[in-house]
C-alpha positions as CSV (number, residue, x, y, z in Angstrom):
1,M,13.6,23.7,-6.7
2,R,10.3,25.4,-6.3
3,K,9.2,26.2,-2.7
4,N,6.1,24.1,-1.7
5,A,6.1,22.1,-4.9
6,L,5.3,18.4,-4.7
7,Y,7.6,15.8,-6.2
8,A,7.5,12.0,-6.5
9,V,10.5,9.9,-5.5
10,V,10.3,6.5,-7.1
11,T,12.4,3.9,-5.2
12,G,12.5,0.3,-6.1
13,D,14.3,-3.0,-5.9
14,I,14.3,-6.1,-8.0
15,V,12.5,-9.2,-6.6
16,G,14.6,-12.2,-6.6
17,S,17.6,-10.7,-8.2
18,S,20.0,-12.6,-5.9
19,K,19.0,-15.8,-7.7
20,L,20.1,-14.5,-11.1
21,T,23.3,-15.6,-12.9
22,T,26.0,-13.1,-13.8
23,S,24.7,-12.9,-17.4
24,Q,21.2,-12.5,-16.3
25,R,22.2,-9.7,-14.0
26,R,23.9,-7.9,-16.9
27,C,20.7,-8.3,-19.0
28,L,18.7,-7.0,-16.0
29,L,20.8,-3.9,-15.9
30,L,20.3,-3.4,-19.6
31,V,16.6,-3.8,-19.3
32,L,16.5,-1.4,-16.3
33,K,18.5,1.3,-18.2
34,S,16.3,0.9,-21.3
35,S,13.2,1.6,-19.2
36,F,14.8,4.7,-17.6
37,T,15.5,6.0,-21.2
38,T,12.0,5.3,-22.3
39,I,10.7,7.3,-19.2
40,K,13.1,10.2,-20.0
41,N,11.8,10.2,-23.6
42,L,8.1,10.1,-22.4
43,L,8.6,12.8,-19.7
44,P,11.4,15.1,-20.9
45,D,10.4,18.0,-18.6
46,G,9.2,15.7,-15.7
47,I,12.4,14.2,-14.4
48,R,14.0,16.2,-11.6
49,A,16.8,13.8,-10.9
50,P,17.6,11.0,-13.3
51,F,17.0,7.3,-12.3
52,E,20.2,5.7,-10.8
53,I,20.9,2.0,-10.2
54,H,22.2,1.2,-6.7
55,R,23.7,-1.9,-5.2
56,G,23.1,-3.8,-8.4
57,D,19.4,-4.2,-8.0
58,S,18.0,-1.1,-6.4
59,F,17.0,2.1,-8.2
60,Q,15.7,5.6,-7.5
61,G,14.6,8.7,-9.5
62,V,12.8,11.9,-8.8
63,L,9.9,13.2,-10.8
64,S,8.8,16.9,-11.0
65,R,5.4,15.7,-12.0
66,P,4.0,13.5,-9.3
67,D,0.9,12.8,-11.6
68,A,3.2,10.7,-13.8
69,A,4.4,8.6,-11.0
70,L,2.0,5.7,-11.5
71,R,2.8,5.5,-15.1
72,V,6.5,5.5,-14.5
73,A,6.2,2.6,-12.0
74,I,4.0,0.7,-14.4
75,A,6.6,1.3,-17.2
76,I,9.5,0.0,-15.1
77,R,7.6,-3.2,-14.0
78,T,6.4,-3.8,-17.7
79,S,9.9,-3.5,-18.9
80,L,11.2,-6.0,-16.4
81,R,8.3,-8.5,-16.9
82,H,8.4,-8.5,-20.7
83,G,12.0,-7.4,-21.5
84,F,13.7,-10.2,-19.6
85,E,13.3,-13.6,-21.0
86,T,12.2,-16.4,-18.7
87,K,10.8,-19.9,-19.4
88,Q,7.9,-19.6,-17.1
89,R,5.8,-16.4,-16.6
90,R,5.5,-17.0,-13.0
91,H,9.3,-16.6,-12.8
92,A,9.4,-13.3,-14.7
93,L,11.3,-10.6,-13.1
94,D,9.5,-7.8,-11.2
95,A,10.2,-5.0,-8.9
96,R,8.9,-3.8,-5.6
97,I,8.3,-0.1,-6.1
98,A,7.5,2.6,-3.6
99,V,6.5,6.1,-4.6
100,G,6.6,8.9,-2.1
101,I,4.9,12.2,-3.0
102,G,5.6,15.3,-1.0
103,R,8.1,18.2,-0.7
104,I,11.8,18.0,-1.1
105,D,14.1,19.9,1.2
106,F,17.4,19.2,-0.6
107,L,18.4,17.8,-4.0
108,P,21.8,18.1,-5.5
109,A,21.8,18.7,-9.2
110,S,23.9,15.6,-10.0
111,R,22.8,13.1,-7.4
112,G,19.2,12.2,-6.6
113,S,20.3,9.6,-4.0
114,E,21.7,12.4,-1.9
115,G,18.4,14.3,-1.6
116,D,16.1,14.6,1.4
117,G,12.7,15.7,2.3
118,E,9.2,14.2,3.0
119,A,9.0,12.6,-0.5
120,F,12.2,10.7,0.0
121,R,11.3,9.6,3.5
122,R,7.8,8.4,2.4
123,S,9.3,6.5,-0.5
124,G,12.0,4.8,1.7
125,Q,9.8,3.9,4.5
126,T,7.1,2.6,2.3
127,L,9.6,0.3,0.5
128,D,10.9,-1.0,3.8
129,E,7.3,-1.7,5.0
130,M,6.1,-3.5,1.9
131,K,5.2,-7.1,2.6
132,G,4.7,-10.5,0.8
133,D,3.6,-10.1,-2.8
134,Q,3.1,-6.3,-2.6
135,R,4.8,-4.8,-5.7
136,L,3.6,-1.2,-5.8
137,L,2.6,1.3,-3.2
138,I,2.2,5.1,-3.4
139,R,2.2,7.4,-0.4
140,T,1.0,11.0,-0.4
141,P,0.5,13.7,2.3
142,W,-3.2,12.6,2.3
143,Q,-4.5,9.4,3.9
144,E,-7.8,9.4,2.0
145,V,-5.8,9.4,-1.4
146,D,-3.4,6.7,0.0
147,G,-6.5,4.4,0.5
148,E,-7.6,5.0,-3.0
149,L,-4.2,4.3,-4.4
150,D,-3.8,1.2,-2.3
151,A,-6.8,-0.2,-4.0
152,A,-5.5,0.6,-7.5
153,C,-2.0,-0.7,-6.7
154,A,-3.6,-4.0,-5.4
155,L,-5.6,-4.4,-8.7
156,L,-2.4,-4.1,-10.6
157,D,-0.9,-7.1,-8.8
158,A,-4.1,-9.2,-9.0
């Protein structure tokens, strides 16, 4: 890891996954893994720790290119909303995604989930604080930038 480099930790969970049947959950995992493969192909040099699925409906990955974090989050949400068949659009699957941008203190080569640093903490705290219909938030070391990103993320959910 480069000292003083900024990274993006993308953490998310699937909204309403507990209501899915067993076969729908299997399909969900396939759609998620497919979106992670797409991201890996789009950013071959931009992934510091590959995306992993935890607890069946949560996921996390680390990007060495924070500038790509918004595109990655949109790609995951798009895959879920359009790659998972539902009878009514309002019941389409979606994810709650938090992106934390900052430095990383520790990141084992094989497990991004064991990493630590301000990017990890921002991502986790932001996901925990998301309310209601919020589906995407990005937190950086700069409050002014956070405000601008809040507006952009809100428009994505409109």
